[in-house]
C-alpha positions as CSV (number, residue, x, y, z in Angstrom):
1,X,-41.0,-13.9,12.5
2,X,-39.8,-17.4,12.9
3,X,-36.2,-18.6,13.7
4,X,-35.5,-19.5,10.1
5,X,-36.8,-16.2,8.8
6,X,-34.7,-14.3,11.3
7,X,-31.7,-16.4,10.4
8,X,-32.2,-15.8,6.7
9,X,-32.7,-12.0,7.3
10,X,-29.5,-11.8,9.4
11,X,-27.5,-13.8,6.7
12,X,-28.7,-11.5,3.9
13,X,-27.9,-8.4,5.9
14,X,-24.4,-9.7,6.7
15,X,-23.9,-10.5,3.0
16,X,-25.2,-7.2,1.9
17,X,-22.9,-5.3,4.4
18,X,-19.9,-7.3,3.1
19,X,-20.8,-6.5,-0.5
20,X,-21.2,-2.8,0.3
21,X,-17.7,-2.8,1.8
22,X,-16.2,-4.7,-1.1
23,X,-18.0,-2.7,-3.8
24,X,-15.9,-0.3,-5.7
25,X,-18.1,2.5,-7.3
26,X,-15.7,2.9,-10.2
27,X,-15.9,-0.8,-11.1
28,X,-19.7,-0.8,-10.6
29,X,-20.1,2.2,-13.0
30,X,-17.8,0.6,-15.6
31,X,-19.7,-2.7,-15.4
32,X,-23.1,-0.9,-15.7
33,X,-21.8,1.0,-18.7
34,X,-20.7,-2.3,-20.4
35,X,-24.1,-3.8,-19.7
36,X,-25.8,-1.0,-21.4
37,X,-23.5,-1.2,-24.4
38,X,-24.3,-5.0,-24.6
39,X,-28.0,-4.2,-24.6
40,X,-27.5,-1.6,-27.4
41,X,-25.6,-4.2,-29.4
42,X,-28.4,-6.7,-28.9
43,X,-30.9,-4.1,-30.1
44,X,-28.8,-3.4,-33.2
45,X,-28.6,-7.1,-33.9
46,X,-32.4,-7.4,-33.6
47,X,-32.8,-4.5,-36.0
48,X,-30.4,-6.2,-38.5
49,X,-32.3,-9.5,-38.2
50,X,-35.6,-7.8,-38.7
51,X,-34.4,-5.9,-41.7
52,X,-33.1,-9.1,-43.2
53,X,-36.4,-10.8,-42.8
54,X,-38.2,-7.8,-44.3
55,X,-35.8,-7.9,-47.3
56,X,-36.6,-11.5,-47.8
57,X,-40.3,-10.9,-47.9
58,X,-39.8,-8.0,-50.3
59,X,-37.7,-10.2,-52.6
60,X,-40.5,-12.8,-52.5
61,X,-43.1,-10.2,-53.3
62,X,-41.1,-9.1,-56.4
63,X,-41.0,-12.7,-57.6
64,X,-44.7,-13.0,-57.1
65,X,-45.3,-9.7,-59.0
66,X,-43.2,-11.1,-61.8
67,X,-45.4,-14.2,-61.8
68,X,-48.5,-12.1,-61.9
69,X,-47.2,-10.3,-65.0
70,X,-46.3,-13.7,-66.5
71,X,-49.8,-15.2,-65.8
72,X,-51.4,-12.1,-67.2
73,X,-49.4,-12.5,-70.4
74,X,-50.3,-16.2,-70.6
75,X,-54.0,-15.3,-70.3
76,X,-53.7,-12.8,-73.2
77,X,-52.0,-15.4,-75.4
78,X,-54.6,-18.0,-74.6
79,X,-57.4,-15.6,-75.5
80,X,-55.7,-14.8,-78.8
81,X,-55.7,-18.6,-79.5
82,X,-59.3,-18.9,-78.4
83,X,-58.3,-21.1,-75.5
84,X,-60.5,-19.8,-72.8
85,X,-59.7,-22.8,-70.5
86,X,-56.0,-21.9,-70.6
87,X,-56.8,-18.3,-70.1
88,X,-59.0,-19.1,-67.1
89,X,-56.2,-21.2,-65.5
90,X,-53.7,-18.5,-66.0
91,X,-56.0,-15.9,-64.5
92,X,-56.6,-18.2,-61.5
93,X,-52.9,-18.5,-60.9
94,X,-52.6,-14.7,-61.2
95,X,-55.3,-14.3,-58.6
96,X,-53.5,-16.6,-56.2
97,X,-50.2,-14.8,-56.6
98,X,-51.9,-11.4,-56.0
99,X,-53.5,-12.8,-52.8
100,X,-50.0,-13.9,-51.7
101,X,-48.6,-10.4,-52.6
102,X,-51.3,-8.8,-50.3
103,X,-50.3,-11.1,-47.4
104,X,-46.6,-10.3,-48.0
105,X,-47.3,-6.5,-48.1
106,X,-49.2,-6.8,-44.8
107,X,-46.2,-8.7,-43.2
108,X,-43.7,-6.2,-44.7
109,X,-45.7,-3.3,-43.3
110,X,-45.7,-4.9,-39.9
111,X,-42.0,-5.6,-40.0
112,X,-41.3,-2.0,-41.1
113,X,-43.3,-0.6,-38.2
114,X,-41.5,-2.9,-35.8
115,X,-38.2,-1.8,-37.4
116,X,-39.0,1.8,-37.0
117,X,-39.9,1.3,-33.3
118,X,-36.6,-0.5,-32.7
119,X,-34.6,2.1,-34.5
120,X,-36.2,4.8,-32.4
121,X,-35.5,2.9,-29.2
122,X,-32.0,2.2,-30.3
123,X,-31.4,5.9,-30.8
124,X,-32.9,6.6,-27.3
125,X,-30.8,3.9,-25.7
126,X,-27.7,5.2,-27.5
127,X,-28.3,8.7,-26.2
128,X,-28.8,7.4,-22.7
129,X,-25.6,5.5,-22.9
130,X,-23.7,8.6,-24.0
131,X,-25.3,10.5,-21.1
132,X,-24.4,7.8,-18.7
133,X,-20.9,7.6,-19.9
134,X,-20.4,11.3,-19.3
135,X,-22.0,11.1,-15.9
136,X,-20.0,7.9,-15.1
137,X,-16.7,9.6,-15.8
138,X,-17.7,12.6,-13.7
139,X,-18.7,10.4,-10.8
140,X,-15.6,8.3,-11.1
141,X,-13.5,11.5,-11.0
142,X,-15.4,12.8,-7.9
143,X,-15.0,9.4,-6.2
144,X,-11.3,9.2,-6.9
145,X,-10.8,12.7,-5.6
146,X,-12.8,12.1,-2.5
147,X,-10.9,8.8,-1.9
148,X,-7.5,10.5,-2.3
149,X,-8.6,13.3,0.0
150,X,-9.7,10.8,2.6
151,X,-6.4,8.9,2.4
152,X,-4.5,12.1,2.9
153,X,-6.7,13.2,5.8
154,X,-6.4,9.8,7.4
155,X,-2.6,9.8,7.0
156,X,-2.3,13.3,8.5
157,X,-4.7,12.7,11.4
158,X,-3.6,9.1,12.0
159,X,-7.2,7.9,11.8
160,X,-6.6,5.3,9.0
161,X,-6.2,1.6,9.6
162,X,-2.6,1.6,8.5
163,X,-1.6,4.6,10.6
164,X,-3.5,3.0,13.6
165,X,-1.4,-0.1,13.2
166,X,1.8,2.1,13.1
167,X,0.7,4.0,16.2
168,X,0.0,0.7,18.0
169,X,3.4,-0.7,17.0
170,X,5.1,2.5,18.3
171,X,3.2,2.2,21.6
172,X,4.2,-1.4,22.0
173,X,7.9,-0.6,21.2
174,X,7.8,2.2,23.8
175,X,6.3,0.0,26.4
176,X,8.8,-2.8,25.8
177,X,11.7,-0.3,25.9
178,X,10.5,1.2,29.1
179,X,10.1,-2.3,30.6
180,X,13.6,-3.2,29.5
181,X,15.1,0.0,30.9
182,X,13.4,-0.5,34.2
183,X,14.5,-4.1,34.4
184,X,18.1,-3.1,33.6
185,X,18.1,-0.4,36.4
186,X,16.6,-2.9,38.8
187,X,19.2,-5.5,38.1
188,X,22.0,-2.9,38.5
189,X,20.5,-1.8,41.9
190,X,20.1,-5.4,43.1
191,X,23.7,-6.2,41.9
192,X,25.2,-3.2,43.8
193,X,23.2,-4.0,47.0
194,X,24.5,-7.6,46.9
195,X,21.1,-9.1,46.8
196,X,22.1,-11.4,44.0
197,X,25.0,-13.7,44.6
198,X,27.6,-14.2,42.0
199,X,26.7,-17.3,40.0
200,X,30.4,-18.2,39.7
201,X,31.2,-17.8,43.4
202,X,30.4,-20.2,46.2
203,X,30.6,-17.4,48.9
204,X,27.5,-15.9,50.4
205,X,27.1,-12.2,51.3
206,X,28.5,-12.8,54.9
207,X,31.7,-14.3,53.5
208,X,32.2,-11.4,51.1
209,X,31.7,-8.8,53.9
210,X,34.2,-10.6,56.1
211,X,36.7,-10.8,53.2
212,X,36.3,-7.1,52.6
213,X,37.0,-6.3,56.3
214,X,40.0,-8.6,56.3
215,X,41.4,-7.1,53.1
216,X,41.0,-3.6,54.4
217,X,42.8,-4.5,57.6
218,X,45.7,-6.0,55.7
219,X,46.1,-2.9,53.5
220,X,46.2,-0.6,56.6
221,X,48.8,-2.8,58.3
222,X,51.0,-2.8,55.1
223,X,50.7,0.9,54.8
224,X,51.9,1.4,58.4
225,X,54.8,-0.9,57.8
226,X,55.8,1.0,54.7
227,X,55.6,4.4,56.5
228,X,57.8,3.0,59.4
229,X,60.4,1.8,57.0
230,X,60.5,5.1,55.2
231,X,60.7,7.0,58.5
232,X,57.2,8.4,58.1
233,X,55.8,6.8,61.1
234,X,54.1,8.6,64.0
235,X,57.4,8.4,66.1
236,X,59.4,10.6,63.5
237,X,59.9,14.2,64.5
238,X,59.2,17.2,62.4
239,X,62.8,18.4,62.7
240,X,64.1,15.3,60.8
241,X,61.8,16.1,58.0
242,X,63.0,19.7,57.9
243,X,66.7,18.7,57.8
244,X,66.0,16.4,54.9
245,X,64.3,19.2,53.0
246,X,67.4,21.5,53.6
247,X,69.8,18.9,52.3
248,X,67.7,18.3,49.2
249,X,67.6,22.0,48.4
250,X,71.5,22.3,48.8
251,X,72.0,19.4,46.4
252,X,69.7,21.0,43.8
253,X,71.6,24.4,44.1
254,X,75.0,22.6,43.6
255,X,73.7,20.8,40.5
256,X,72.5,24.2,39.1
257,X,75.9,25.8,39.6
258,X,77.7,22.9,38.0
259,X,75.4,23.2,34.9
260,X,76.2,26.9,34.7
261,X,80.0,26.3,34.8
262,X,79.8,23.7,32.1
263,X,78.0,26.2,29.9
264,X,80.7,28.9,30.4
265,X,83.4,26.4,29.4
266,X,81.6,25.4,26.2
267,X,81.2,29.0,25.3
268,X,85.0,29.8,25.7
269,X,85.9,26.7,23.6
270,X,83.7,27.9,20.8
271,X,85.4,31.4,20.8
272,X,88.9,29.9,20.6
273,X,87.8,27.6,17.8
274,X,86.5,30.7,15.8
275,X,89.8,32.6,16.4
276,X,91.9,29.7,15.0
277,X,89.8,29.4,11.9
278,X,90.1,33.1,11.2
């Protein structure tokens, strides 16, 4: 096999495979059915044309038969008038017409035979078309049912092209989400460890550490000063704290007694007010 032959074979095979994938059995069956109906219509048209031609020959035969009768009558009249020459001429025309009638009868018989064959073939073709139509509808129903079942199975199993695309999209989304989560956690970890410098600050990590130590020392010193001012320093004795607690408790008891006395006075005033009104 030469190169061109192999190339032609490969091209034909590719085209045939593409046509097989693109072919819809339902559409193919409908198209075949329409083609058969067109053929039936052509057969009917041929029968109609043949019958028309036969009818024309039959009409022509009837006219010739009328002429035969006419020439026969002319020959009789000529014999009655003793005109044998005229009678002979009339009979000669009669003979010609009869010969034409025989030819027409032969043609009519041939057309009739052809017409009978066409009618029989037309009936056979019509029966085949009816059988094909029934089979076509059954095959279409089976194909549509199988196609629907295949689509449902592919959707449930995820084996279809669309479901495969959906599955790939979900996988890509999950991968991107995991990458983004990992990147976010990595950035947080690096930010906490101080690996990344603040973009708005001109201090490096060493400066920040020294500042933190200095700030912590200043806070401790201020805390000690505050404790000294409030007498909470390390030089204060525990007895002073105890005395202050005793004084505070005495003040609270005094306030409680005062509040109780005020309540008694208000009660007595209310009783005197009720007596006056009565």
